[in-house]
ROSE-4610 file (N, C-alpha, C; in Angstrom, 1 decimal, always signed):
// ROSE-4610
residu = [M/M/M/S/S/S/L/L/L/E/E/E/D/D/D/K/K/K/A/A/A/K/K/K/A/A/A/T/T/T/G/G/G/K/K/K/N/N/N/I/I/I/E/E/E/G/G/G/K/K/K/A/A/A/Q/Q/Q/E/E/E/A/A/A/L/L/L/G/G/G/N/N/N/V/V/V/T/T/T/G/G/G/D/D/D/P/P/P/K/K/K/D/D/D/K/K/K/A/A/A/E/E/E/G/G/G/K/K/K/A/A/A/K/K/K/Q/Q/Q/T/T/T/E/E/E/A/A/A/Q/Q/Q/A/A/A/R/R/R/H/H/H/A/A/A/A/A/A/E/E/E/D/D/D/V/V/V/K/K/K/D/D/D/E/E/E/V/V/V/K/K/K/K/K/K/K/K/K/L/L/L/D/D/D]
num = [1/1/1/2/2/2/3/3/3/4/4/4/5/5/5/6/6/6/7/7/7/8/8/8/9/9/9/10/10/10/11/11/11/12/12/12/13/13/13/14/14/14/15/15/15/16/16/16/17/17/17/18/18/18/19/19/19/20/20/20/21/21/21/22/22/22/23/23/23/24/24/24/25/25/25/26/26/26/27/27/27/28/28/28/29/29/29/30/30/30/31/31/31/32/32/32/33/33/33/34/34/34/35/35/35/36/36/36/37/37/37/38/38/38/39/39/39/40/40/40/41/41/41/42/42/42/43/43/43/44/44/44/45/45/45/46/46/46/47/47/47/48/48/48/49/49/49/50/50/50/51/51/51/52/52/52/53/53/53/54/54/54/55/55/55/56/56/56/57/57/57/58/58/58/59/59/59/60/60/60]
x = [-30.7/-29.8/-29.1/-29.0/-28.3/-26.8/-26.2/-24.8/-24.0/-24.4/-23.7/-23.8/-25.0/-25.2/-24.5/-24.5/-23.8/-22.3/-21.7/-20.3/-19.9/-20.8/-20.6/-20.6/-21.5/-21.6/-20.4/-20.0/-18.8/-17.5/-17.4/-16.3/-16.3/-17.4/-17.5/-17.1/-17.5/-17.1/-15.5/-15.0/-13.5/-12.8/-13.3/-12.7/-12.8/-13.9/-14.0/-13.1/-12.9/-12.0/-10.6/-10.2/-8.8/-8.6/-9.6/-9.5/-9.4/-10.2/-10.2/-8.8/-8.3/-6.9/-5.9/-6.0/-5.0/-5.1/-6.3/-6.5/-5.9/-6.0/-5.4/-3.9/-3.3/-1.8/-1.3/-2.0/-1.5/-2.0/-3.0/-3.5/-4.5/-5.0/-5.9/-7.3/-8.0/-9.3/-10.3/-10.0/-10.9/-11.0/-9.8/-9.8/-10.5/-10.3/-11.0/-12.5/-13.0/-14.4/-15.0/-14.3/-14.8/-14.8/-13.8/-13.8/-15.0/-15.3/-16.4/-17.7/-17.8/-19.0/-19.2/-18.2/-18.3/-18.8/-18.3/-18.7/-20.1/-20.6/-22.0/-22.9/-22.4/-23.2/-23.3/-22.2/-22.2/-23.2/-23.2/-24.2/-25.6/-25.9/-27.2/-27.6/-26.6/-26.9/-27.3/-26.5/-26.7/-28.1/-28.5/-29.8/-30.9/-30.8/-31.8/-32.0/-30.9/-30.9/-31.6/-31.3/-31.9/-33.4/-33.8/-35.3/-35.9/-35.2/-35.7/-35.8/-34.8/-34.8/-36.0/-36.3/-37.4/-38.7/-38.9/-40.1/-40.3/-39.2/-39.3/-39.7/-39.1/-39.4/-40.9/-41.5/-42.9/-43.8/-43.3/-44.2/-44.1/-43.0/-42.9/-43.7]
y = [-7.2/-6.8/-5.5/-4.6/-3.4/-3.7/-3.1/-3.3/-2.9/-1.9/-1.4/-2.5/-3.0/-4.0/-5.3/-5.6/-6.9/-6.7/-5.5/-5.3/-5.3/-4.7/-4.7/-6.2/-7.0/-8.3/-9.1/-8.9/-9.6/-9.2/-7.9/-7.4/-8.0/-8.1/-8.7/-10.2/-10.9/-12.3/-12.4/-11.6/-11.6/-11.3/-10.3/-9.9/-11.1/-11.8/-13.0/-14.1/-14.3/-15.4/-15.0/-13.8/-13.3/-13.5/-13.1/-13.2/-14.7/-15.5/-16.9/-17.5/-17.1/-17.6/-17.2/-15.9/-15.4/-16.2/-16.5/-17.4/-18.7/-19.3/-20.6/-20.6/-19.5/-19.3/-19.1/-18.2/-17.9/-18.8/-19.6/-20.6/-19.9/-18.7/-17.9/-18.3/-19.0/-19.5/-18.3/-17.2/-16.0/-15.5/-15.3/-14.8/-15.8/-17.1/-18.0/-17.9/-17.8/-17.7/-16.4/-15.3/-14.0/-14.0/-14.7/-14.8/-15.6/-16.7/-17.5/-16.7/-16.0/-15.2/-14.2/-13.5/-12.5/-13.1/-14.3/-15.0/-15.4/-15.8/-16.2/-14.9/-13.8/-12.6/-12.2/-12.3/-12.0/-12.9/-14.2/-15.1/-14.7/-14.3/-13.8/-12.6/-11.7/-10.5/-10.8/-11.7/-12.1/-12.8/-13.6/-14.3/-13.3/-12.3/-11.3/-10.5/-10.1/-9.4/-10.3/-11.6/-12.5/-12.5/-12.5/-12.5/-11.2/-10.1/-8.8/-8.8/-9.4/-9.4/-10.3/-11.4/-12.2/-11.5/-10.8/-10.1/-9.0/-8.3/-7.2/-7.8/-9.0/-9.6/-9.9/-10.4/-10.8/-9.6/-8.5/-7.3/-6.6/-6.8/-6.1/-6.8]
z = [-4.6/-3.6/-4.0/-3.2/-3.6/-3.7/-4.6/-4.8/-3.6/-2.9/-1.7/-0.6/-0.4/+0.7/+0.4/-0.9/-1.3/-1.1/-1.4/-1.2/+0.3/+1.1/+2.6/+3.1/+2.7/+3.2/+2.7/+1.5/+1.0/+1.7/+2.0/+2.8/+4.2/+4.8/+6.1/+6.1/+5.0/+4.8/+4.7/+3.9/+3.7/+5.0/+5.7/+7.0/+8.0/+8.0/+8.8/+8.5/+7.2/+6.7/+7.1/+7.0/+7.3/+8.8/+9.6/+11.1/+11.5/+10.9/+11.2/+10.9/+9.7/+9.3/+10.3/+10.7/+11.7/+13.0/+13.4/+14.6/+14.4/+13.2/+13.0/+13.0/+12.5/+12.5/+13.9/+14.6/+16.0/+17.0/+16.7/+17.7/+18.7/+18.3/+19.2/+18.9/+19.8/+19.6/+19.5/+20.2/+20.1/+18.7/+18.1/+16.7/+15.8/+15.9/+15.1/+15.2/+16.5/+16.8/+16.2/+16.4/+15.9/+14.4/+13.8/+12.3/+11.8/+12.4/+12.0/+12.2/+13.3/+13.5/+12.5/+12.0/+11.0/+9.7/+9.4/+8.2/+8.2/+9.4/+9.6/+9.4/+10.0/+9.8/+8.3/+7.6/+6.2/+5.4/+5.8/+5.1/+5.4/+6.6/+7.0/+6.2/+6.1/+5.3/+3.8/+3.3/+1.9/+1.8/+2.8/+2.7/+2.8/+3.7/+3.8/+2.5/+1.9/+0.6/-0.5/-0.4/-1.4/-1.3/+0.0/+0.2/-0.3/+0.0/-0.5/-2.0/-2.7/-4.2/-4.7/-4.0/-4.4/-4.2/-3.1/-2.9/-3.9/-4.2/-5.2/-6.6/-7.0/-8.3/-8.3/-7.2/-7.2/-7.3/-6.7/-6.7/-8.1/-8.8/-10.1/-11.2]
């Protein structure tokens, strides 16, 4: 996984957690849902990069 892609995915995860927490505090279901969606997107990015890493290892 490239360091830049990993940092972006981690940043998206943190952003999602913060937005979800804000939604919990304010009671806004839209913020909670958007925060969870961002976290899911970050997990998908991490998974895709992990697959790339595994393929690269096998090719090397």
